[in-house]
RODO-2510 file (C-alpha; in nm, 4 decimals, decimal comma):
residues 319
     n   res          X          Y          Z
     1     m    11,1860     2,0250    -4,4975
     2     k    11,3714     2,0147    -4,8319
     3     l    11,7080     2,0918    -4,6473
     4     s    11,6409     1,8430    -4,3975
     5     a    11,4476     1,5809    -4,5567
     6     g    11,5394     1,6158    -4,9075
     7     f    11,4544     1,2415    -5,0151
     8     e    11,4107     1,1055    -5,3560
     9     n    11,0445     1,0628    -5,4295
    10     i    10,8883     1,2160    -5,1620
    11     s    10,6947     1,4996    -5,2390
    12     y    10,5456     1,7878    -4,9324
    13     v    10,1821     1,8405    -4,8913
    14     l    10,1681     2,1998    -4,6927
    15     a     9,8115     2,2426    -4,5406
    16     f     9,7698     2,5668    -4,4334
    17     d     9,5304     2,9440    -4,4898
    18     d     9,8002     3,0912    -4,7038
    19     e     9,6461     3,4743    -4,5871
    20     v     9,7307     3,3808    -4,2245
    21     v    10,0694     3,2224    -4,2888
    22     a    10,1702     3,5178    -4,5545
    23     a    10,0811     3,8155    -4,3081
    24     s    10,2864     3,6346    -4,0377
    25     l    10,5740     3,6078    -4,2367
    26     g    10,5641     3,9374    -4,3818
    27     e    10,5919     4,1022    -4,0334
    28     r    10,9056     3,8754    -3,9885
    29     y    11,0641     3,9212    -4,3227
    30     g    11,1052     4,1410    -4,6168
    31     t    10,8983     4,5086    -4,5871
    32     g    10,6271     4,3677    -4,3715
    33     g    10,2773     4,2643    -4,4949
    34     i    10,1143     4,0104    -4,6979
    35     g    10,2761     4,0912    -5,0038
    36     a    10,6290     4,0756    -4,8628
    37     g    10,4969     3,7525    -4,6739
    38     r    10,3670     3,5903    -5,0430
    39     k    10,7356     3,6876    -5,1584
    40     f    10,8790     3,4545    -4,9216
    41     l    10,6388     3,1802    -4,9635
    42     d    10,6961     3,1659    -5,3533
    43     k    11,0514     3,0337    -5,2184
    44     i    10,9130     2,7420    -5,0707
    45     v    10,5849     2,6781    -5,2160
    46     q    10,6406     2,5414    -5,5830
    47     v    10,2610     2,4364    -5,6803
    48     p     9,9950     2,6050    -5,4919
    49     l     9,6652     2,4516    -5,4819
    50     h     9,3820     2,6359    -5,3963
    51     l     9,1089     2,4429    -5,2158
    52     p     8,7709     2,6053    -5,3912
    53     p     8,4697     2,7551    -5,0822
    54     a     8,2942     2,4446    -4,9190
    55     d     7,9610     2,4093    -5,1536
    56     q     7,6620     2,5872    -4,9824
    57     v     7,4150     2,3117    -5,0183
    58     a     7,6745     2,0764    -4,8880
    59     l     7,7125     2,2585    -4,5630
    60     r     7,3529     2,3139    -4,5197
    61     q     7,3211     1,9501    -4,5516
    62     m     7,5690     1,8976    -4,2705
    63     a     7,3615     2,1186    -4,0350
    64     f     7,0707     1,9661    -4,1329
    65     e     7,2185     1,6151    -4,0401
    66     g     7,3542     1,7249    -3,6968
    67     v     6,9886     1,9037    -3,6366
    68     d     6,8422     1,5297    -3,7254
    69     a     7,1186     1,3669    -3,5041
    70     a     7,0185     1,5928    -3,1754
    71     l     6,6403     1,5708    -3,2045
    72     r     6,6194     1,2078    -3,2562
    73     s     6,8734     1,1600    -3,0036
    74     a     6,6192     1,3305    -2,7715
    75     e     6,3645     1,1271    -2,9068
    76     i     6,1911     1,4539    -2,9910
    77     g     5,9642     1,4498    -3,3210
    78     l     5,8783     1,7772    -3,5222
    79     k     5,5317     1,8408    -3,7107
    80     e     5,6014     1,8681    -4,0552
    81     s     5,5019     2,2121    -4,0486
    82     d     5,7440     2,2836    -3,7671
    83     v     6,0269     2,1233    -3,9870
    84     q     5,9285     2,3874    -4,2880
    85     i     5,9306     2,6723    -4,0742
    86     f     6,2752     2,5610    -3,9504
    87     i     6,4092     2,5141    -4,2770
    88     r     6,2658     2,8325    -4,4152
    89     r     6,4061     3,0521    -4,0935
    90     f     6,7705     2,8641    -4,0945
    91     v     6,8043     2,9341    -4,4497
    92     d     6,7091     3,3001    -4,4764
    93     g     6,8636     3,3615    -4,1363
    94     l     7,1056     3,1674    -4,0541
    95     e     7,2755     3,0613    -4,3711
    96     v     7,4391     3,3455    -4,4306
    97     r     7,7147     3,2668    -4,1535
    98     l     7,7906     2,8867    -4,2169
    99     a     8,0751     2,9117    -4,4504
   100     t     8,2977     2,6309    -4,3189
   101     p     8,2262     2,2236    -4,2313
   102     r     8,3897     2,3538    -3,8624
   103     q     8,0832     2,5961    -3,8391
   104     a     7,8050     2,3057    -3,9376
   105     k     7,9672     2,0725    -3,6636
   106     r     7,9978     2,3379    -3,3669
   107     y     7,6136     2,3943    -3,4333
   108     a     7,5829     2,0329    -3,3999
   109     n     7,7471     1,9688    -3,1013
   110     a     7,5773     2,3007    -2,9581
   111     l     7,2402     2,1085    -3,0221
   112     a     7,3889     1,7807    -2,9195
   113     f     7,3823     1,9410    -2,5954
   114     a     7,1570     2,1729    -2,5247
   115     v     6,8144     1,9876    -2,6856
   116     p     6,8293     1,7021    -2,4364
   117     i     6,8406     1,9142    -2,1593
   118     l     6,5186     2,1432    -2,2286
   119     k     6,2986     1,8550    -2,4036
   120     g     5,9593     1,9494    -2,3318
   121     e     6,0378     2,2722    -2,1749
   122     v     6,0982     2,4620    -2,4736
   123     h     5,9574     2,4896    -2,8513
   124     p     6,2198     2,2959    -3,0304
   125     v     6,2073     2,5121    -3,3240
   126     d     6,2346     2,8049    -3,1155
   127     q     6,5518     2,6212    -2,9443
   128     l     6,6874     2,5319    -3,2746
   129     l     6,6865     2,8864    -3,4014
   130     i     6,8210     3,0163    -3,0711
   131     e     7,1080     2,7986    -3,0701
   132     g     7,2118     2,8822    -3,4414
   133     i     7,2514     3,2324    -3,3157
   134     r     7,4407     3,1152    -3,0271
   135     v     7,6752     2,9658    -3,2764
   136     f     7,6573     3,2018    -3,6138
   137     f     7,5965     3,5558    -3,4369
   138     p     7,7412     3,5211    -3,1007
   139     e     7,7218     3,8836    -3,0281
   140     a     7,3590     3,9069    -3,1210
   141     y     7,2750     3,5610    -2,8991
   142     d     7,4780     3,7655    -2,6199
   143     t     7,3029     4,1156    -2,6760
   144     i     6,9218     3,9035    -2,6173
   145     r     7,0463     3,7088    -2,3548
   146     r     7,1261     4,0546    -2,1760
   147     n     6,8330     4,2333    -2,2749
   148     p     6,4896     4,0570    -2,1599
   149     a     6,2914     4,3195    -2,1297
   150     i     6,3397     4,4406    -2,5206
   151     f     6,2764     4,0703    -2,6706
   152     v     5,9951     3,9646    -2,4196
   153     g     5,6237     3,9803    -2,5429
   154     s     5,5259     4,1637    -2,2267
   155     r     5,5589     4,5474    -2,3111
   156     a     5,4800     4,7617    -2,0029
   157     v     5,0622     4,8168    -2,0713
   158     g     5,0382     5,2004    -2,1549
   159     e     5,3867     5,1964    -2,3234
   160     s     5,4034     5,4448    -2,6159
   161     g     5,5220     5,2782    -2,9448
   162     d     5,7896     5,5468    -2,9456
   163     s     5,8967     5,4798    -2,5856
   164     y     5,9229     5,1280    -2,6672
   165     k     6,1442     5,2342    -2,9951
   166     t     6,3566     5,4692    -2,8448
   167     k     6,4590     5,1736    -2,5795
   168     v     6,4969     4,8873    -2,8614
   169     q     6,6885     5,0766    -3,1245
   170     p     7,0046     5,1260    -2,9502
   171     v     6,9839     4,7222    -2,8981
   172     l     6,9530     4,6577    -3,2089
   173     d     7,2374     4,8984    -3,3404
   174     v     7,4248     4,6935    -3,1297
   175     i     7,3282     4,3481    -3,2985
   176     r     7,4280     4,5616    -3,6340
   177     s     7,7423     4,6686    -3,5676
   178     g     7,9977     4,4975    -3,7836
   179     l     7,7503     4,2971    -4,0212
   180     s     7,7473     4,3544    -4,4129
   181     n     7,4219     4,4285    -4,5351
   182     r     7,2745     4,0809    -4,6403
   183     e     7,4064     3,9388    -4,2677
   184     r     7,1975     4,2312    -4,1048
   185     e     6,8716     4,1396    -4,2964
   186     s     6,9462     3,8173    -4,2291
   187     i     6,9372     3,8446    -3,8216
   188     e     6,6509     4,1385    -3,8803
   189     e     6,4647     3,8774    -4,0156
   190     l     6,5399     3,6055    -3,7637
   191     l     6,4529     3,8290    -3,4764
   192     r     6,1093     3,9463    -3,6358
   193     q     6,0028     3,5632    -3,6209
   194     l     6,1585     3,4508    -3,3147
   195     f     6,0614     3,7658    -3,1468
   196     p     5,7773     3,8902    -3,2431
   197     q     5,7486     4,2003    -3,0373
   198     l     5,9980     4,3646    -3,2788
   199     q     5,7956     4,4033    -3,5489
   200     s     5,6766     4,7348    -3,4119
   201     v     5,9842     4,8352    -3,4705
   202     l     6,1288     4,6641    -3,7773
   203     g     5,7832     4,6102    -3,9426
   204     n     5,4206     4,7734    -3,8864
   205     m     5,2622     4,5023    -3,6443
   206     h     5,1116     4,5083    -3,3375
   207     f     5,0055     4,2405    -3,0750
   208     g     4,7279     4,1966    -2,8292
   209     a     4,7393     4,0172    -2,4792
   210     d     4,5845     3,7246    -2,6748
   211     a     4,8949     3,6782    -2,8383
   212     y     5,1243     3,6089    -2,5163
   213     e     4,9185     3,4079    -2,4412
   214     v     4,9201     3,1693    -2,7230
   215     w     5,3162     3,2391    -2,7219
   216     s     5,3256     3,1120    -2,3381
   217     r     5,1169     2,8196    -2,4142
   218     e     5,3371     2,7596    -2,6992
   219     q     5,6754     2,7600    -2,4635
   220     r     5,8326     2,9969    -2,7300
   221     i     6,1563     3,2648    -2,6632
   222     c     5,9383     3,5592    -2,6836
   223     s     5,7312     3,4908    -2,3575
   224     e     5,8413     3,6030    -2,0505
   225     e     5,7792     3,2698    -1,8948
   226     y     5,9750     3,1040    -2,1193
   227     f     6,2902     3,3240    -2,2631
   228     h     6,5494     3,2328    -1,9572
   229     r     6,4859     2,8376    -2,0241
   230     y     6,6474     2,9034    -2,3569
   231     f     7,0086     3,0731    -2,1814
   232     r     6,9917     2,9203    -1,8465
   233     y     6,9392     2,5385    -2,0107
   234     a     6,7460     2,5059    -1,6557
   235     i     6,3837     2,5436    -1,5364
   236     p     6,4235     2,8717    -1,2887
   237     p     6,4084     2,7866    -0,8704
   238     r     6,0412     2,9521    -0,8670
   239     d     5,9060     2,8052    -1,1776
   240     i     5,7671     2,4143    -1,2286
   241     g     5,8382     2,2351    -1,5612
   242     d     5,5974     2,1486    -1,8252
   243     r     5,6771     1,7964    -1,7953
   244     e     5,6135     1,7515    -1,4401
   245     v     5,2810     1,8926    -1,4912
   246     q     5,2143     1,7152    -1,7732
   247     r     5,3163     1,4084    -1,5755
   248     l     5,0205     1,4687    -1,3499
   249     i     4,7762     1,5235    -1,6232
   250     d     4,8783     1,2211    -1,8603
   251     t     4,9657     0,9681    -1,5919
   252     a     4,7182     0,7692    -1,4023
   253     i     4,9155     0,8411    -1,0490
   254     s     4,7669     0,7296    -0,6990
   255     d     4,6029     0,9830    -0,5041
   256     t     4,9161     0,9824    -0,2552
   257     e     5,1558     1,0681    -0,5014
   258     l     4,9049     1,3182    -0,6556
   259     d     4,8466     1,4759    -0,2970
   260     s     5,2388     1,4598    -0,2487
   261     s     5,3168     1,6624    -0,5604
   262     i     5,0724     1,9318    -0,4988
   263     h     5,2259     1,9926    -0,1138
   264     r     5,5514     1,9991    -0,2819
   265     f     5,4761     2,2793    -0,5182
   266     c     5,3680     2,4570    -0,2446
   267     d     5,6320     2,3902     0,0219
   268     e     5,8944     2,5039    -0,2451
   269     g     5,6702     2,8103    -0,3377
   270     r     5,5580     2,7269    -0,6781
   271     a     5,2132     2,7078    -0,6246
   272     p     5,1099     3,0053    -0,8263
   273     r     5,2769     2,8435    -1,1193
   274     f     5,1678     2,5823    -1,0942
   275     i     4,7684     2,6967    -1,0908
   276     a     4,8826     2,9307    -1,3708
   277     k     5,0042     2,6240    -1,6017
   278     l     4,6839     2,4738    -1,5444
   279     r     4,4431     2,7641    -1,6521
   280     s     4,6818     2,7934    -1,9631
   281     q     4,5407     2,4003    -2,0589
   282     e     4,2395     2,3647    -1,8749
   283     k     4,0474     2,3893    -2,1847
   284     a     4,2438     2,0950    -2,3286
   285     i     4,2682     1,8584    -2,0048
   286     p     4,0929     1,5351    -2,0673
   287     v     3,7862     1,5276    -1,8893
   288     d     3,9053     1,1961    -1,6680
   289     a     4,2075     1,4101    -1,5954
   290     a     3,9886     1,6797    -1,4797
   291     r     3,8352     1,5229    -1,2210
   292     r     4,1279     1,3412    -1,0932
   293     l     4,2768     1,6701    -1,0588
   294     a     4,0048     1,8618    -0,9352
   295     r     3,9477     1,6117    -0,6323
   296     a     4,3345     1,6168    -0,5667
   297     l     4,3065     2,0060    -0,5331
   298     a     3,9870     1,9952    -0,3143
   299     r     4,1698     1,7781    -0,1173
   300     n     4,4857     1,9809    -0,0734
   301     g     4,3209     2,3129    -0,0504
   302     d     4,4421     2,4592     0,2723
   303     a     4,8020     2,4017     0,1169
   304     f     4,7428     2,6845    -0,1133
   305     p     4,9026     2,9955     0,0010
   306     v     4,6715     3,3224     0,0443
   307     e     4,9198     3,6184    -0,0503
   308     k     4,8459     3,9440     0,1789
   309     q     4,7737     4,2008    -0,0374
   310     m     4,4981     4,3923    -0,1567
   311     f     4,1897     4,1498    -0,3060
   312     s     4,3167     3,8594    -0,1897
   313     h     4,0348     3,6706    -0,0850
   314     f     3,9282     3,7040    -0,4843
   315     a     4,3274     3,7012    -0,6416
   316     s     4,5206     3,4554    -0,4110
   317     t     4,6710     3,1329    -0,5487
   318     r     4,4095     2,9343    -0,3259
   319     s     4,1401     3,1006    -0,4505
***
């Protein structure tokens, strides 16, 4: 620059990562290595000015602004308790990897894409956190996505704790690989919160069948029924969207439209999931809506399948 454009009263500012440039120069000039590259840079740069690391509080604020923008764009409001849970788990589990403004922006972009797609179909705090793992701990994200049987709350009946630990440990070792002690502690704490099943390995807690029902009702990522939604960004083909079911409960649609929806669920093979979702909410369905649904189910009872299996008369979708 100085040789070809050495004009009076003009200075040039070169913005670059000195370690990266020094390493590249060192390979080509001198004896090789960063040291040789730095000596070469000394001939070029008269006044080196090193930028300080980004302020951690400012980076956190940038990330939270991205979260807020994604939620507002999707018209999702979090309860105050959920806000506090998210903040605590972000700071304890993800912030260790938040080092640059670019990372905060990537997180905001990931949420802007994912949050509207799954509105009403997953737990919003779990989605914010698993997207954070995708951005800040991509290797852990891929490992979780490929091993649903390890992370969902559905350990096989009768499986011993030792057997489960034997399967889980190699998967956790993959996640821990290459992480610093602080990063390892952070991701393990976050995994404990997102996937309580792991507490039997990482802690000393165990959960019963009632906990699995709660996780499913809350659309948690640790629920077998909801896990795949967080990674596919869509409702699986044989599943039924929660918003679709909620619309039948909340909206005073006509009997004709209600009958049509029930037949559509049955024709597409989604009747078992429809009934299961109604069962999971039966205690919370308003009385008027329950009456309307009961009459509709009675009118369309013959549309529901009777699976051919032992005890099908008592355990079929229709019964």
